[in-house]
C-alpha positions as CSV (number, residue, x, y, z in Angstrom):
1,X,-13.9,46.6,79.4
2,X,-14.9,43.0,80.0
3,X,-18.0,40.9,79.9
4,X,-19.0,42.5,76.6
5,X,-22.4,41.3,75.5
6,X,-25.1,42.1,73.0
7,X,-28.0,44.0,74.5
8,X,-31.4,43.9,72.8
9,X,-33.0,47.2,73.8
10,X,-36.8,47.3,74.1
11,X,-36.9,50.2,71.7
12,X,-35.8,47.8,68.8
13,X,-39.3,46.4,68.9
14,X,-40.6,49.7,67.6
15,X,-41.5,50.0,63.9
16,X,-38.7,52.6,63.5
17,X,-36.2,49.7,63.6
18,X,-35.9,46.8,61.4
19,X,-33.6,43.8,62.1
20,X,-30.8,43.4,59.7
21,X,-29.0,40.5,61.4
22,X,-28.6,39.2,64.9
23,X,-28.2,42.3,67.2
24,X,-28.1,44.8,64.4
25,X,-30.9,47.1,63.4
26,X,-31.5,49.6,60.7
27,X,-33.3,52.9,61.3
28,X,-33.9,56.2,59.6
29,X,-32.4,59.3,61.3
30,X,-33.7,62.4,59.6
31,X,-33.4,60.8,56.1
32,X,-30.1,59.1,56.8
33,X,-30.1,55.3,57.1
34,X,-28.2,54.2,60.2
35,X,-27.2,50.8,61.5
36,X,-27.3,50.4,65.3
37,X,-26.3,47.8,67.9
38,X,-26.3,48.0,71.7
39,X,-23.7,46.4,73.9
40,X,-23.4,45.9,77.6
41,X,-20.0,45.7,79.4
42,X,-18.3,46.1,82.7
43,X,-15.6,48.7,83.3
44,X,-12.2,47.9,84.9
45,X,-11.2,50.6,87.4
46,X,-7.9,48.9,87.9
47,X,-7.1,49.7,84.2
48,X,-8.1,53.3,84.6
49,X,-11.7,52.9,83.5
50,X,-14.8,54.3,85.4
51,X,-15.8,52.7,88.6
52,X,-19.5,52.1,87.7
53,X,-22.1,52.6,85.0
54,X,-22.9,56.1,86.1
55,X,-19.3,57.2,85.2
56,X,-18.4,55.6,81.9
57,X,-14.8,56.4,81.1
58,X,-13.8,58.0,77.9
59,X,-11.2,55.4,77.2
60,X,-11.1,52.8,75.8
61,X,-14.5,53.7,74.5
62,X,-13.1,56.6,72.3
63,X,-10.5,54.2,70.8
64,X,-13.2,51.7,70.0
65,X,-15.3,54.3,68.3
66,X,-12.2,55.4,66.2
67,X,-11.2,51.8,65.3
68,X,-14.7,50.8,64.2
69,X,-15.8,54.1,62.6
70,X,-18.9,54.5,64.7
71,X,-20.4,56.7,67.4
72,X,-22.6,56.5,70.5
73,X,-26.2,57.1,69.6
74,X,-27.9,56.3,72.9
75,X,-26.4,56.4,76.4
76,X,-29.3,54.5,78.1
77,X,-29.3,56.9,81.1
78,X,-32.0,54.9,82.9
79,X,-29.9,51.7,82.8
80,X,-26.6,53.4,83.5
81,X,-27.3,54.3,87.1
82,X,-24.4,54.9,89.5
83,X,-25.3,51.8,91.5
84,X,-24.9,49.4,88.6
85,X,-21.8,47.7,87.5
86,X,-23.0,46.9,84.0
87,X,-22.8,49.7,81.4
88,X,-25.1,50.0,78.3
89,X,-24.3,51.9,75.1
90,X,-25.8,52.1,71.6
91,X,-23.4,52.4,68.7
92,X,-24.3,53.7,65.3
93,X,-22.8,54.0,61.8
94,X,-24.2,54.7,58.3
95,X,-22.1,51.7,57.2
96,X,-23.3,48.2,58.1
97,X,-19.8,46.7,57.8
98,X,-18.6,49.0,60.6
99,X,-21.3,47.7,63.0
100,X,-20.6,44.1,62.0
101,X,-16.9,44.6,62.8
102,X,-17.7,46.4,66.1
103,X,-19.7,43.3,67.2
104,X,-16.5,41.2,67.0
105,X,-15.5,42.6,70.4
106,X,-18.4,40.7,72.0
107,X,-17.0,38.2,74.5
108,X,-13.6,39.8,74.4
109,X,-11.5,41.8,76.8
110,X,-10.8,45.3,75.5
111,X,-8.5,47.8,77.2
112,X,-5.8,50.4,76.6
113,X,-2.1,49.6,77.3
114,X,0.8,51.9,77.2
115,X,3.6,50.7,74.9
116,X,6.7,52.8,74.2
117,X,5.1,56.0,75.4
118,X,2.0,55.4,73.3
119,X,-1.4,54.1,74.1
120,X,-2.5,51.0,72.2
121,X,-6.0,49.5,72.1
122,X,-5.9,45.8,72.9
123,X,-8.6,43.4,72.0
124,X,-8.1,39.9,73.3
């Protein structure tokens, strides 16, 4: 994943969301307070990632979710058409600190690399 940027979705203007800090919003999901942020990125097929937004690959996305203790809460189907290069995802966690940490990947290059028969998440 490269060209990782913050994405301010139109839905965040709705009263169900309140801004916590730049790019992070709080919402109530059936009585549970959640913190959400949306990111856009470009996949790298040469590194085994999907070839376009319509086919977002499982990795390194799964490893990012595991590392930052969050999950995908919106897939932005309308934005992630097969003709687009840029992918959009909303990430959520009940812990604000997890979302703050997740946003540290903005502007970085994130990919999986095989090291000694193991796959390692690289963030540079």
